[in-house]
Backbone bond lengths (Angstrom), bond angles and torsions (degrees), N, CA, C in turn:
res aa  C-N    CA-C-N  psi(-1)  N-CA   C-N-CA  omega(-1)  CA-C   N-CA-C  phi
1 X - - - 1.472 - - 1.587 106.95 -
2 X 1.303 113.25 148.55 1.441 120.53 177.55 1.494 112.51 -79.13
3 X 1.354 117.24 156.67 1.446 120.61 178.20 1.546 105.96 -114.27
4 X 1.386 114.94 135.62 1.413 120.71 -177.59 1.553 107.28 -132.60
5 X 1.392 109.89 154.09 1.509 117.88 173.64 1.496 104.49 -118.22
6 X 1.308 117.58 123.05 1.448 120.87 178.73 1.560 108.48 -119.68
7 X 1.400 114.59 121.81 1.412 120.19 -179.69 1.503 106.00 -115.65
8 X 1.367 118.68 134.74 1.399 118.50 172.65 1.516 111.32 -133.32
9 X 1.326 117.51 150.98 1.497 125.31 178.65 1.495 108.39 -108.33
10 X 1.325 116.94 122.61 1.450 122.93 178.50 1.547 108.58 -103.78
11 X 1.386 113.37 152.10 1.446 117.52 -178.84 1.456 116.81 -51.71
12 X 1.385 118.83 152.54 1.454 122.38 -175.51 1.503 111.93 -71.22
13 X 1.340 120.19 -25.73 1.498 120.89 -174.72 1.545 113.11 -86.12
14 X 1.367 119.82 8.31 1.421 122.59 174.96 1.520 107.52 -83.33
15 X 1.318 114.04 151.05 1.512 118.88 172.83 1.536 109.01 -83.00
16 X 1.246 115.01 167.36 1.490 119.72 179.27 1.534 110.24 -63.46
17 X 1.333 117.93 -35.64 1.436 121.04 176.14 1.535 111.90 -61.57
18 X 1.277 116.36 -41.50 1.419 122.67 -179.25 1.552 109.78 -65.01
19 X 1.273 116.97 -39.96 1.472 125.03 179.56 1.575 107.18 -65.69
20 X 1.282 116.22 -45.82 1.441 121.12 173.75 1.523 113.69 -58.14
21 X 1.296 116.08 -38.85 1.438 119.70 174.84 1.514 114.91 -67.24
22 X 1.411 116.70 -34.35 1.427 118.72 172.27 1.523 112.58 -63.97
23 X 1.336 117.72 -41.13 1.434 121.49 175.76 1.451 114.02 -62.57
24 X 1.383 116.37 -39.15 1.451 118.73 178.28 1.514 113.70 -71.16
25 X 1.312 117.28 -31.71 1.461 118.83 174.46 1.543 112.63 -69.02
26 X 1.335 117.87 -35.84 1.431 122.28 172.95 1.477 114.79 -61.76
27 X 1.395 112.74 -39.14 1.512 119.75 175.66 1.493 110.23 -65.43
28 X 1.357 118.54 -40.98 1.497 118.75 179.36 1.532 109.25 -65.98
29 X 1.343 118.70 -39.75 1.498 117.54 176.69 1.538 111.20 -59.75
30 X 1.272 118.23 -42.07 1.463 123.51 -178.40 1.494 109.65 -64.61
31 X 1.330 118.82 -47.89 1.425 122.07 -175.39 1.497 110.81 -71.71
32 X 1.362 119.12 -28.05 1.478 121.45 177.56 1.561 111.03 -73.35
33 X 1.327 116.81 -13.95 1.431 119.62 -178.94 1.527 111.05 -112.63
34 X 1.320 117.20 31.77 1.445 125.13 -179.06 1.566 118.13 59.99
35 X 1.353 113.81 35.60 1.436 117.39 178.34 1.559 105.63 -116.31
36 X 1.341 113.28 179.83 1.434 118.78 -176.24 1.568 106.95 -144.28
37 X 1.372 116.80 133.04 1.406 122.41 173.84 1.554 109.80 -88.97
38 X 1.297 117.18 118.42 1.448 117.41 -174.29 1.623 110.14 -94.50
39 X 1.314 114.09 -27.52 1.447 116.18 178.71 1.562 109.14 -150.17
40 X 1.321 117.14 139.53 1.436 122.69 173.91 1.597 106.32 -127.73
41 X 1.293 114.55 126.86 1.486 123.34 175.74 1.446 110.07 -127.04
42 X 1.384 116.17 134.75 1.479 122.40 172.68 1.489 102.81 -109.65
43 X 1.394 114.20 118.13 1.459 119.87 -177.19 1.570 110.71 -89.80
44 X 1.305 119.36 -5.99 1.413 121.52 172.87 1.524 110.83 96.68
45 X 1.436 113.75 -169.41 1.453 118.61 -177.73 1.528 103.46 -94.02
46 X 1.350 111.79 129.21 1.428 119.89 -175.19 1.507 111.75 -130.37
47 X 1.312 121.72 148.39 1.459 124.31 173.61 1.543 109.95 -67.56
48 X 1.301 116.17 143.02 1.481 123.45 177.59 1.543 106.46 -96.53
49 X 1.336 116.31 152.57 1.467 121.19 177.20 1.493 113.00 -68.19
50 X 1.354 117.67 -28.62 1.415 122.83 177.19 1.560 107.76 -149.32
51 X 1.320 117.12 165.54 1.477 121.93 179.82 1.515 110.31 -67.17
52 X 1.300 116.08 137.07 1.500 120.40 172.81 1.537 103.09 -125.86
53 X 1.340 117.62 117.54 1.417 120.95 -178.76 1.521 115.06 48.38
54 X 1.291 114.02 44.62 1.529 124.65 176.97 1.509 110.07 67.18
55 X 1.321 118.86 23.23 1.496 121.52 176.97 1.591 107.27 -111.27
56 X 1.324 112.36 129.55 1.506 115.92 175.10 1.469 112.15 -96.98
57 X 1.359 119.68 -16.13 1.446 126.53 177.43 1.521 110.62 -126.93
58 X 1.349 116.66 164.14 1.489 119.59 175.92 1.541 105.65 -157.83
59 X 1.311 110.68 156.68 1.462 122.36 172.68 1.565 108.22 -87.29
60 X 1.262 120.53 124.78 1.439 125.28 179.66 1.448 110.74 -100.11
61 X 1.386 117.31 132.79 1.472 122.39 179.47 1.565 107.14 -133.36
62 X 1.309 118.77 136.04 1.400 125.06 175.95 1.511 108.67 -115.27
63 X 1.365 116.30 136.85 1.490 122.73 170.82 1.514 106.08 -127.51
64 X 1.345 116.58 131.83 1.482 122.92 167.36 1.497 106.01 -99.17
65 X 1.372 115.13 130.25 1.415 123.12 -171.37 1.462 112.25 -125.22
66 X 1.308 119.14 136.84 1.447 124.76 168.55 1.558 108.34 -111.87
67 X 1.332 117.68 127.55 1.500 117.35 -179.24 1.471 109.99 162.64
68 X 1.376 113.64 171.67 1.484 118.91 178.21 1.521 112.55 -69.69
69 X 1.326 113.88 171.12 1.477 119.16 -178.16 1.468 112.49 -68.31
70 X 1.333 120.55 -21.92 1.445 125.24 178.33 1.519 111.35 -63.66
71 X 1.352 115.89 -33.04 1.472 123.74 177.78 1.583 109.36 -61.50
72 X 1.292 114.03 -45.64 1.519 121.37 179.88 1.565 108.41 -65.38
73 X 1.312 114.83 -45.20 1.432 116.19 -178.31 1.544 112.42 -59.90
74 X 1.323 118.51 -44.55 1.414 124.19 178.00 1.558 111.80 -67.13
75 X 1.343 118.42 -42.16 1.436 120.99 177.00 1.484 110.25 -61.29
76 X 1.312 119.31 -47.13 1.496 120.34 -179.00 1.504 109.48 -66.06
77 X 1.294 122.94 -36.42 1.422 125.93 176.48 1.520 112.56 -60.30
78 X 1.283 114.65 -42.90 1.529 119.15 -179.95 1.489 108.71 -74.73
79 X 1.360 118.24 -34.39 1.520 120.44 179.25 1.524 106.62 -64.73
80 X 1.326 119.81 -44.94 1.449 123.78 -176.32 1.524 108.41 -57.13
81 X 1.276 118.86 -37.03 1.479 121.71 -176.25 1.532 110.23 -73.63
82 X 1.325 117.33 -35.65 1.468 121.29 -173.54 1.590 109.69 -67.33
83 X 1.294 114.69 126.19 1.517 118.67 -178.69 1.563 110.26 -80.48
84 X 1.306 117.01 -15.21 1.533 116.98 179.34 1.492 111.80 -77.63
85 X 1.338 119.26 -19.25 1.457 120.29 -178.30 1.540 106.24 -95.94
86 X 1.321 113.62 125.61 1.490 118.30 -176.67 1.566 111.96 -96.33
87 X 1.305 118.30 -27.16 1.450 123.46 175.39 1.569 109.21 -150.81
88 X 1.304 114.19 157.09 1.459 118.64 175.09 1.547 108.77 -152.95
89 X 1.307 119.60 160.65 1.392 123.42 177.81 1.548 108.42 -157.13
90 X 1.301 115.49 130.84 1.496 121.30 178.81 1.517 107.61 -119.56
91 X 1.318 115.86 129.72 1.487 121.98 178.36 1.506 109.54 -123.77
92 X 1.305 115.55 140.69 1.432 121.13 175.89 1.516 106.38 -86.24
93 X 1.358 115.30 133.16 1.465 124.02 179.61 1.489 111.54 -108.34
94 X 1.346 120.10 143.30 1.422 123.63 174.54 1.524 110.26 -68.18
95 X 1.284 115.60 -44.63 1.462 122.46 177.46 1.473 110.30 -134.69
96 X 1.382 117.00 146.41 1.485 117.37 176.73 1.470 111.91 -66.66
97 X 1.332 115.44 145.90 1.440 119.69 -178.55 1.537 110.45 -81.58
98 X 1.311 120.39 129.02 1.408 121.50 -177.51 1.516 110.37 -94.81
99 X 1.299 115.55 149.51 1.489 121.37 -177.76 1.496 111.78 70.80
100 X 1.374 116.52 -166.59 1.476 119.97 -177.93 1.460 114.12 -72.12
101 X 1.265 117.09 154.08 1.463 123.45 -177.80 1.563 110.57 -71.38
102 X 1.246 117.53 175.15 1.422 122.56 179.23 1.523 111.35 -62.18
103 X 1.306 117.26 -42.11 1.439 126.61 179.39 1.506 110.81 -60.32
104 X 1.312 118.16 -44.19 1.454 122.70 178.64 1.518 113.29 -69.13
105 X 1.357 115.01 -37.00 1.500 116.97 175.90 1.498 109.28 -67.79
106 X 1.310 119.40 -36.80 1.475 122.91 177.96 1.536 110.50 -62.05
107 X 1.361 116.94 -42.82 1.486 122.39 178.54 1.539 108.57 -60.83
108 X 1.314 114.58 -46.03 1.512 118.07 -178.97 1.492 110.87 -62.18
109 X 1.340 117.71 -43.12 1.455 122.37 -179.26 1.540 111.18 -64.72
110 X 1.343 116.14 -41.10 1.448 120.31 177.35 1.537 110.97 -62.52
111 X 1.341 118.10 -44.17 1.440 122.27 179.94 1.548 109.69 -62.30
112 X 1.277 118.93 -38.55 1.455 123.09 -176.32 1.628 106.67 -68.63
113 X 1.357 114.31 -42.52 1.494 115.83 179.01 1.496 112.22 -62.05
114 X 1.385 115.91 -42.67 1.438 121.11 175.89 1.497 114.09 -57.27
115 X 1.332 113.52 -47.55 1.439 116.31 -179.56 1.534 115.01 -66.41
116 X 1.357 114.17 -34.74 1.515 119.27 173.82 1.491 112.94 -63.32
117 X 1.320 115.67 -40.66 1.467 121.60 175.94 1.557 112.94 -61.52
118 X 1.289 113.21 -41.54 1.466 118.76 -177.25 1.566 111.37 -70.03
119 X 1.310 112.90 -34.37 1.503 118.89 176.09 1.509 111.28 -65.70
120 X 1.318 117.74 -37.44 1.511 121.69 -179.12 1.527 109.39 -69.82
121 X 1.326 117.91 -28.37 1.510 118.68 -170.88 1.512 110.23 -75.22
């Protein structure tokens, strides 16, 4: 089975619970088509480099997927229909990424720097 990384951006006015529901519905689509979600990460609400459909911020979500290409085709078709998703991208990976993604490692590093600064003050 092929490994894929699927990242989508959800509108800024959604609550975290609604974003989690979007990720859960994507997981259901994948599992209904003989795929498997190996990792789900919510990166939170982040600023965008430019406006997308009048949105300056978006909720970022990452899904690591194992499955055939038909899973990705159906997932992207459903994502295109959903009005809460403003952008998405699916990339085929040679090997699945182990551990936290680069964005999560960056968040941990930033938190550590902030706590170190607060301790020095």
